[in-house]
C-alpha positions as CSV (number, residue, x, y, z in Angstrom):
1,M,12.5,-10.6,2.1
2,M,10.9,-7.1,3.2
3,D,12.0,-3.5,2.1
4,H,14.5,-1.9,4.2
5,E,13.4,1.5,4.3
6,W,11.1,2.8,6.9
7,N,8.8,6.0,6.5
8,D,7.9,8.5,9.0
9,D,4.4,8.1,8.5
10,Q,4.1,5.2,11.3
11,P,5.9,3.6,13.9
12,I,8.2,1.0,12.7
13,Y,6.5,-1.8,14.4
14,R,3.4,-1.0,12.6
15,Q,5.3,-1.0,9.1
16,L,7.0,-4.3,10.1
17,R,3.5,-5.8,10.9
18,D,2.0,-4.2,7.7
19,R,4.9,-5.9,5.7
20,V,4.6,-9.1,7.2
21,V,0.5,-9.0,6.4
22,A,1.6,-8.1,2.9
23,M,3.6,-11.3,2.5
24,I,1.2,-13.4,3.7
25,L,-1.5,-12.0,1.5
26,D,1.3,-12.1,-1.6
27,G,2.0,-15.8,-0.7
28,V,5.4,-15.3,0.1
29,L,4.8,-16.3,3.9
30,K,2.4,-19.5,3.9
31,E,0.3,-20.9,6.7
32,G,2.6,-23.1,9.1
33,D,5.7,-21.1,7.9
34,P,8.0,-19.7,10.4
35,L,8.4,-16.1,11.0
36,P,12.2,-14.6,10.7
37,S,13.5,-14.6,14.5
38,V,13.3,-11.1,16.2
39,R,17.2,-10.9,16.5
40,T,17.3,-12.0,12.9
41,V,15.1,-9.1,11.8
42,A,16.5,-6.5,14.3
43,A,20.0,-7.1,13.0
44,E,19.1,-7.3,9.4
45,Y,16.9,-3.9,9.5
46,R,19.0,-2.6,12.4
47,V,15.9,-2.0,14.7
48,N,15.7,-2.7,18.5
49,P,14.7,-6.3,18.9
50,L,11.7,-4.8,21.2
51,T,10.4,-3.0,18.3
52,V,10.4,-6.5,16.1
53,L,8.7,-8.2,19.2
54,K,6.3,-5.4,19.4
55,G,5.4,-5.6,15.7
56,Y,5.0,-9.5,15.9
57,Q,2.9,-9.3,19.1
58,Q,0.3,-7.5,16.9
59,L,0.1,-10.4,14.7
60,V,-0.3,-12.6,17.6
61,D,-3.2,-10.6,19.0
62,D,-4.5,-10.2,15.4
63,G,-4.7,-14.4,15.3
64,L,-2.6,-14.5,12.3
65,V,0.5,-15.8,14.3
66,E,1.2,-18.3,17.1
67,T,4.3,-18.7,19.1
68,R,5.4,-22.3,19.8
69,R,7.6,-22.2,22.7
70,G,11.2,-23.0,22.2
71,L,10.5,-23.2,18.2
72,G,9.6,-19.5,17.6
73,M,6.5,-17.6,15.7
74,F,4.6,-19.4,13.0
75,I,1.8,-18.6,10.6
76,N,-1.5,-19.7,11.7
77,V,-3.6,-21.8,9.5
78,G,-6.4,-19.7,8.2
79,A,-4.3,-16.3,8.4
80,R,-4.3,-15.4,4.8
81,S,-8.3,-15.9,4.4
82,L,-8.6,-14.0,7.7
83,L,-6.6,-11.0,6.1
84,L,-8.4,-11.2,2.8
85,Q,-11.6,-10.6,4.7
86,A,-10.3,-7.9,6.7
87,E,-8.7,-6.3,4.0
88,R,-11.8,-6.5,1.6
89,Q,-14.0,-5.1,4.4
90,K,-11.4,-2.1,4.7
91,F,-11.1,-1.3,1.0
92,L,-14.8,-1.3,0.5
93,G,-15.4,0.8,3.5
94,E,-12.7,3.1,3.1
95,E,-11.0,3.3,-0.1
96,W,-14.0,2.3,-2.7
97,P,-16.2,5.3,-1.7
98,R,-13.5,7.7,-2.8
99,I,-12.8,5.7,-5.8
100,S,-16.2,5.4,-6.8
101,A,-16.5,9.2,-6.1
102,T,-13.7,10.0,-8.5
103,I,-15.1,7.5,-11.2
104,Q,-18.3,9.3,-11.2
105,R,-16.7,12.9,-11.1
106,L,-14.9,11.8,-14.2
107,G,-17.5,10.3,-16.0
108,L,-15.7,7.0,-16.5
109,T,-17.4,4.1,-18.0
110,A,-17.0,0.2,-17.1
111,E,-15.4,-0.3,-20.4
112,E,-12.9,2.6,-20.0
113,L,-11.9,1.2,-16.4
114,L,-11.5,-2.4,-17.9
115,K,-9.1,-1.4,-20.5
116,G,-7.2,1.1,-18.2
117,S,-7.4,4.0,-20.7
118,S,-10.3,6.4,-22.3
119,P,-11.0,7.3,-25.5
120,S,-9.8,10.9,-24.8
121,S,-6.2,9.5,-23.7
122,K,-5.7,8.2,-27.5
123,A,-6.2,11.9,-28.5
124,A,-3.3,14.1,-29.1
125,P,-2.0,15.8,-25.9
126,L,-3.1,19.6,-25.4
127,K,-0.7,21.9,-26.6
128,R,-0.7,25.5,-25.4
129,A,-1.7,28.2,-28.3
130,K,1.2,30.4,-29.2
131,P,0.4,33.8,-28.4
132,D,-0.5,36.2,-31.4
133,P,2.1,39.3,-31.4
134,A,-0.4,41.0,-32.9
135,K,-3.2,40.7,-30.2
136,S,-0.9,40.9,-27.3
137,D,-0.8,43.8,-24.9
138,P,2.2,46.1,-25.5
139,P,5.2,46.2,-23.0
140,E,4.7,48.2,-19.9
141,E,7.0,50.7,-20.9
142,E,5.0,51.6,-24.0
143,R,2.0,52.0,-21.8
């Protein structure tokens, strides 16, 4: 269900939380669906159950998941739309300014962006000019 690899960029509980968020956004987990149990995730991914619980608790704190006593944790109604709104704001505030600056710096047009390629990308790749032996410097031992 989730990727089994962890990276060193951020804590595992945060990566776990982000993976559940991605699964909600992608529609893998839908509103009302139960989350896998803490024990199941801990065993499957070989992490401490407290780490899983901490990741799940962040989802509860964010209002995306609710705990039903004796039943487990479930995706809240409206979780996906809440996430979409937050992710859109994050994208527009953090990522889009960098992307927009790159687009302007490269002089890309809207048509090129929509096609996914530029006219110059269809041109032949750049080739290095072969050195002309007549114009090259003599070897150091001849100097």
